[in-house]
C-alpha positions in Angstrom: 69.5 -10.0 85.9 71.4 -7.1 87.4 75.1 -7.4 88.4 76.0 -7.4 92.1 78.9 -7.0 94.4 81.4 -9.8 93.8 80.5 -10.2 90.1 83.1 -9.7 87.4 82.4 -7.0 84.9 81.4 -8.3 81.6 83.7 -7.7 78.7 82.5 -4.6 76.9 83.6 -2.4 74.1 82.7 1.2 74.8 83.5 4.2 72.7 85.2 7.5 72.9 86.2 10.2 70.5 89.9 10.0 69.7 92.3 11.9 67.5 91.1 10.2 64.4 87.4 9.9 65.3 85.4 7.3 67.2 87.4 4.5 68.8 86.6 1.5 70.9 87.8 1.1 74.5 88.0 -2.3 76.1 86.5 -2.0 79.6 88.3 -5.2 80.5 91.7 -3.8 79.5 90.9 -0.5 81.3 90.0 -2.3 84.5 92.7 -5.0 84.4 95.0 -4.8 87.4 93.5 -1.5 88.5 91.0 0.0 90.9 88.4 2.0 89.0 85.3 4.0 90.0 82.7 3.6 87.4 79.5 5.6 87.4 76.6 5.5 84.9 74.0 8.1 84.1 70.7 8.1 82.2 72.0 10.6 79.6 74.5 13.3 78.8 73.3 16.8 79.2 70.4 15.8 81.4 69.7 17.7 84.5 70.9 15.7 87.5 73.7 14.1 85.4 75.1 17.5 84.5 74.5 19.4 87.7 75.2 16.8 90.3 76.6 13.4 89.2 79.5 14.4 87.0 80.5 17.4 89.3 80.6 15.0 92.3 83.3 12.9 90.7 85.2 16.0 89.5 85.2 17.3 93.1 86.4 13.9 94.5 88.8 12.9 91.8 91.9 13.7 93.9 90.5 12.0 97.0 89.8 8.9 95.0 93.4 9.0 93.7 94.8 9.3 97.2 92.8 6.2 98.2 94.2 4.1 95.3 91.6 4.6 92.6 93.5 4.6 89.3 90.7 5.8 87.0 87.2 7.3 87.1 84.9 6.2 84.3 81.5 7.6 83.3 79.2 5.5 81.0 76.1 6.7 79.3 73.9 5.3 76.5 74.9 8.1 74.1 77.2 8.4 71.1 80.9 9.2 71.5 80.5 12.7 69.9 77.9 13.7 72.5 80.0 12.2 75.3 83.1 14.2 74.1 81.2 17.5 73.9 79.6 16.9 77.3 83.0 16.0 78.8 84.3 19.3 77.6 81.3 21.4 78.7 81.2 19.9 82.2 85.0 20.1 82.9 85.2 16.3 83.1 87.7 16.1 80.2 90.0 18.7 81.9 89.6 16.7 85.2 90.7 13.5 83.4 87.5 11.5 83.8 87.0 8.9 81.1 83.6 9.7 79.5 82.7 6.6 77.6 79.7 6.0 75.3 77.7 2.8 75.3 76.0 3.8 72.0 73.8 0.6 71.5 73.4 0.0 75.3 75.1 -3.3 75.1 77.1 -2.9 78.3 74.1 -1.4 80.1 72.0 -4.5 79.1 74.8 -6.9 80.0 74.9 -5.5 83.6 71.1 -5.4 83.9 70.9 -1.7 84.4 68.5 -0.6 81.5 65.5 1.5 82.2 63.1 3.6 80.2 61.1 6.7 80.9 59.3 7.5 77.7 57.5 10.6 79.0 60.9 12.2 79.7 62.3 11.0 76.3 64.5 8.4 77.8 64.2 5.0 76.2 66.6 2.1 76.9 69.0 4.2 78.9 71.1 3.4 82.0 70.0 3.5 85.6 72.0 5.8 87.7 74.6 3.9 89.7 78.2 3.9 90.8 80.7 1.1 91.6 84.2 0.4 92.8 85.9 -2.2 90.7 89.1 -4.0 91.6 90.8 -5.8 88.8 87.5 -6.3 87.0 85.5 -7.4 90.1 82.8 -5.3 91.5 83.5 -4.5 95.2 80.9 -1.9 95.9 77.7 -1.1 94.0 75.3 1.8 94.7 72.2 1.9 92.5 69.7 4.8 92.8 66.0 4.0 93.2 65.1 7.1 91.3 67.0 8.2 88.2 66.5 11.8 89.0 68.4 11.6 92.3 72.1 11.4 92.9 72.6 10.5 96.5 74.1 7.0 97.0 75.8 7.0 93.5 77.6 10.4 93.9 81.3 10.7 94.2 81.2 11.5 97.9 79.0 8.5 98.7 81.2 6.1 96.8 84.4 7.6 98.2 83.1 6.9 101.7 83.3 3.2 100.9 87.1 3.4 100.6 
């Protein structure tokens, strides 16, 4: 069953590429006592994710900060090496977005956001969504009906909720 507004985020260990290689990141620790904007994409380097979704959060990063958002997190069912390279190629790393890998899709399954589109080569990936989370509790959740569209889950749409 999918998460909804008012639910607490499940504890999750995501991954990023650190100085010494892959390292785990506790989503619970990252969100504790903070307001975060978390968005998820079907896959790194895919069309809409690269040309619309990530750029929308880079464009709005300063506006989110002015409205009290401490951190912006992007999650994808990819490995930390791919997420690191994608963060660098999109400018997300330079902008300070946290690009976190959910390599086994455990977090994505836990929040009920898994989808597959085998003809497009996407199996057990994440739906496209964005949420505002305050101290681990989901305050706003925008889920796209179509994974190829970034309307309600884009940075500007989520920012309008603040």
